[in-house]
PLY file of the C-alpha trace (Angstrom):
ply
format ascii 1.0
element vertex 263
property float x
property float y
property float z
element edge 262
property int vertex1
property int vertex2
end_header
116.07 106.57 154.39
116.67 104.91 151.04
117.96 101.35 150.88
121.49 101.64 149.51
122.99 98.65 147.70
126.69 98.79 146.80
127.72 96.30 144.11
130.85 95.45 142.14
129.96 96.95 138.78
127.09 98.07 136.49
126.43 94.52 135.33
125.70 93.32 138.86
123.68 96.48 139.49
121.63 95.74 136.39
120.80 92.25 137.63
119.74 93.54 141.05
117.60 96.31 139.58
116.10 94.07 136.90
115.00 91.59 139.57
113.08 94.38 141.30
111.38 95.30 138.04
110.61 91.70 137.15
109.04 91.07 140.56
106.89 94.18 140.13
105.65 93.12 136.69
104.91 89.57 137.83
102.96 90.90 140.81
101.07 93.40 138.65
101.08 92.64 134.91
99.50 96.06 134.26
102.41 97.84 135.94
103.19 101.43 134.95
106.95 101.94 134.65
108.85 105.21 134.74
111.67 105.02 132.22
115.01 106.83 132.21
117.44 107.13 129.32
121.20 107.56 129.10
123.90 104.95 129.67
123.15 104.30 133.36
120.00 102.14 133.00
121.25 100.09 130.03
122.52 97.17 132.12
119.14 97.05 133.87
117.18 97.01 130.64
119.45 94.30 129.20
119.11 92.11 132.30
115.35 92.65 132.42
115.00 91.72 128.75
116.80 88.44 129.49
114.49 87.73 132.44
111.39 88.53 130.37
112.54 86.13 127.67
113.85 83.28 129.83
111.06 83.39 132.42
108.26 84.10 129.91
107.13 87.21 131.82
103.99 88.71 130.31
104.63 92.38 129.46
101.66 92.84 127.13
99.87 95.10 129.61
102.90 97.02 130.90
102.82 100.76 130.24
105.71 103.18 130.43
106.33 106.92 130.79
109.70 108.42 129.93
111.17 111.00 132.28
111.93 113.60 129.67
112.39 114.66 126.06
114.47 117.23 124.24
112.62 120.32 123.10
112.29 120.93 119.36
113.80 117.54 118.47
111.42 115.54 116.26
110.45 112.07 117.52
112.09 110.39 114.53
115.50 111.91 115.33
117.81 109.06 116.41
118.69 110.86 119.68
115.17 111.91 120.60
114.15 110.09 123.73
111.22 108.61 121.83
113.76 106.89 119.57
116.09 105.96 122.43
113.28 104.43 124.50
112.13 102.46 121.46
115.63 101.06 120.83
116.67 100.41 124.41
113.43 99.47 126.15
110.40 98.84 123.93
112.05 96.53 121.41
114.32 94.51 123.75
111.54 93.96 126.31
108.83 93.38 123.73
106.60 96.15 125.05
103.69 97.39 122.95
104.87 100.71 121.47
101.47 102.33 121.90
101.72 101.66 125.65
104.91 103.71 126.06
104.88 107.51 126.16
107.34 110.39 126.13
106.65 114.06 126.82
105.77 116.06 123.73
108.76 118.16 122.69
107.35 119.50 119.44
104.04 120.66 118.02
101.69 123.56 118.63
101.22 125.30 121.99
104.23 123.54 123.47
103.76 125.32 126.79
100.78 123.01 127.42
102.81 119.82 126.91
103.75 119.55 130.58
100.18 119.69 131.84
99.16 117.22 129.13
101.79 114.73 130.27
100.84 115.10 133.91
97.23 114.32 132.96
98.32 111.22 131.04
100.26 109.87 134.02
97.31 110.53 136.32
94.90 108.85 133.92
97.17 105.77 133.86
96.90 105.54 137.64
100.36 106.90 138.37
103.81 105.34 138.03
104.35 102.15 140.02
108.12 101.88 139.66
110.44 104.63 138.46
114.04 104.08 137.37
116.38 107.05 137.80
119.93 108.08 137.12
121.71 111.06 138.62
123.83 113.61 136.81
127.28 114.73 137.89
125.68 117.98 139.08
122.99 116.10 141.04
120.15 116.41 138.55
117.50 113.70 138.16
115.42 113.67 135.04
116.39 117.05 133.65
115.68 118.80 136.93
118.79 120.92 137.17
120.07 122.45 140.44
117.60 125.06 141.66
114.52 123.09 140.56
111.56 123.26 142.90
111.15 120.15 145.03
107.42 120.29 144.22
107.85 120.84 140.46
105.75 119.06 137.87
106.39 118.32 134.18
107.58 121.49 132.46
110.07 123.05 130.04
113.56 123.60 131.46
116.85 124.99 130.20
119.67 122.46 130.31
122.78 123.28 132.34
125.98 123.51 130.34
127.43 120.61 132.36
124.45 118.46 131.35
124.85 119.43 127.72
128.56 118.59 127.89
127.78 115.22 129.51
125.29 114.44 126.71
127.49 115.61 123.86
128.75 112.04 123.40
125.33 111.14 121.98
125.54 113.90 119.35
128.12 114.97 116.81
129.25 117.93 118.89
128.29 120.06 121.88
126.70 122.57 119.52
124.21 119.93 118.36
122.96 119.17 121.89
119.59 120.86 122.49
119.50 123.71 124.98
116.04 122.97 126.40
113.97 119.96 127.40
110.63 118.99 128.85
110.99 116.92 132.00
108.94 115.35 134.73
109.32 117.46 137.85
110.69 116.42 141.21
107.16 116.44 142.61
106.05 114.17 139.76
108.90 111.75 140.43
108.10 111.64 144.15
104.54 110.54 143.36
105.82 107.25 141.91
105.11 104.40 144.32
108.69 103.11 144.23
111.99 104.57 143.07
115.17 102.83 141.94
118.15 105.12 141.43
121.37 103.89 139.83
124.79 105.52 139.61
128.17 104.28 138.42
131.71 105.61 138.30
133.83 108.09 140.20
132.28 110.95 138.26
129.02 110.37 140.13
130.54 109.91 143.61
130.19 113.52 144.74
126.58 113.77 143.52
125.66 110.44 145.15
127.11 111.48 148.52
125.36 114.84 148.40
122.04 113.26 147.41
122.08 110.50 150.02
123.91 112.02 152.97
123.62 115.76 152.49
120.62 117.99 153.23
117.51 117.80 151.08
117.98 120.82 148.87
117.05 122.17 145.47
120.80 122.65 144.98
121.04 118.84 144.72
117.80 117.72 143.04
118.62 114.04 143.58
118.39 114.59 147.33
114.59 114.39 147.06
115.04 110.62 147.11
115.49 111.00 150.88
111.83 112.06 151.08
110.47 108.96 149.36
109.15 106.15 151.57
110.17 103.37 149.20
113.45 104.12 147.44
116.33 101.85 146.50
119.73 103.17 145.43
122.04 100.78 143.56
125.59 101.99 142.98
128.99 100.55 142.21
132.07 100.88 144.41
133.37 103.90 142.51
130.13 105.84 142.91
130.09 104.92 146.62
133.60 106.30 147.21
132.50 109.45 149.05
129.78 107.92 151.22
130.45 108.30 154.92
128.21 105.41 155.89
129.16 102.98 153.13
130.06 100.19 155.54
126.66 100.41 157.19
124.94 100.19 153.80
126.96 97.07 152.97
126.11 95.54 156.34
122.41 96.30 155.97
122.32 94.76 152.48
124.13 91.60 153.62
121.74 91.31 156.56
118.75 91.66 154.27
120.06 88.84 152.08
120.53 86.61 155.13
116.95 87.26 156.23
115.38 86.94 152.80
117.82 85.29 150.38
117.37 86.19 146.75
119.41 84.75 143.90
120.72 87.70 141.91
0 1
1 2
2 3
3 4
4 5
5 6
6 7
7 8
8 9
9 10
10 11
11 12
12 13
13 14
14 15
15 16
16 17
17 18
18 19
19 20
20 21
21 22
22 23
23 24
24 25
25 26
26 27
27 28
28 29
29 30
30 31
31 32
32 33
33 34
34 35
35 36
36 37
37 38
38 39
39 40
40 41
41 42
42 43
43 44
44 45
45 46
46 47
47 48
48 49
49 50
50 51
51 52
52 53
53 54
54 55
55 56
56 57
57 58
58 59
59 60
60 61
61 62
62 63
63 64
64 65
65 66
66 67
67 68
68 69
69 70
70 71
71 72
72 73
73 74
74 75
75 76
76 77
77 78
78 79
79 80
80 81
81 82
82 83
83 84
84 85
85 86
86 87
87 88
88 89
89 90
90 91
91 92
92 93
93 94
94 95
95 96
96 97
97 98
98 99
99 100
100 101
101 102
102 103
103 104
104 105
105 106
106 107
107 108
108 109
109 110
110 111
111 112
112 113
113 114
114 115
115 116
116 117
117 118
118 119
119 120
120 121
121 122
122 123
123 124
124 125
125 126
126 127
127 128
128 129
129 130
130 131
131 132
132 133
133 134
134 135
135 136
136 137
137 138
138 139
139 140
140 141
141 142
142 143
143 144
144 145
145 146
146 147
147 148
148 149
149 150
150 151
151 152
152 153
153 154
154 155
155 156
156 157
157 158
158 159
159 160
160 161
161 162
162 163
163 164
164 165
165 166
166 167
167 168
168 169
169 170
170 171
171 172
172 173
173 174
174 175
175 176
176 177
177 178
178 179
179 180
180 181
181 182
182 183
183 184
184 185
185 186
186 187
187 188
188 189
189 190
190 191
191 192
192 193
193 194
194 195
195 196
196 197
197 198
198 199
199 200
200 201
201 202
202 203
203 204
204 205
205 206
206 207
207 208
208 209
209 210
210 211
211 212
212 213
213 214
214 215
215 216
216 217
217 218
218 219
219 220
220 221
221 222
222 223
223 224
224 225
225 226
226 227
227 228
228 229
229 230
230 231
231 232
232 233
233 234
234 235
235 236
236 237
237 238
238 239
239 240
240 241
241 242
242 243
243 244
244 245
245 246
246 247
247 248
248 249
249 250
250 251
251 252
252 253
253 254
254 255
255 256
256 257
257 258
258 259
259 260
260 261
261 262
């Protein structure tokens, strides 16, 4: 069962998640991070950047692998995930750009890009700590409902709901790509630790289904139940449909009493 932490708002969630990431990097300066995009992880990246700066955390050996990339969107496009990761993660944290990778969404023989990315992750020794968001339809990465629980990095069609959710990053829905290349659910499960974040009432149904429903390809985020070391950090709105919310709050308070941490 994942550790579920219910906090006041995304800012507090970012501090809690960033502390986990900072501890990982301090313990292993050559940490391999799994990086998500979108609005959900922004408070974590901002808090982590502050910790890196104020605590002089060495990130010169940190490597990173993005979860996904749009298909047929050039890396220099401002909404390519290569560009987004550079703006939101690489530059604020001071990571070495050559140490951070995204799946290849363009170029020749694109059908081989998934296998190439899998090989790169394996060669790096695997992901130590993966940050995740969850879509309103339960997707993680761009693994839409119906994705195999054992899937690896591959090309996928985006659900219309996902395209609509991402339209805010583009000029219109028509400009949102229809396909992507994404790490699979099996790839995500191979990470040594997972941290999933979700905020707002729009995520409440997906969060409840992922954490308290059956493990099912209909709710890709439910695979987090199968991971031995997973932490879920959500705000009160995203926790609104959880049946066992009070237990999660109790367990988190108890953990702080046993091992106090200043977040």
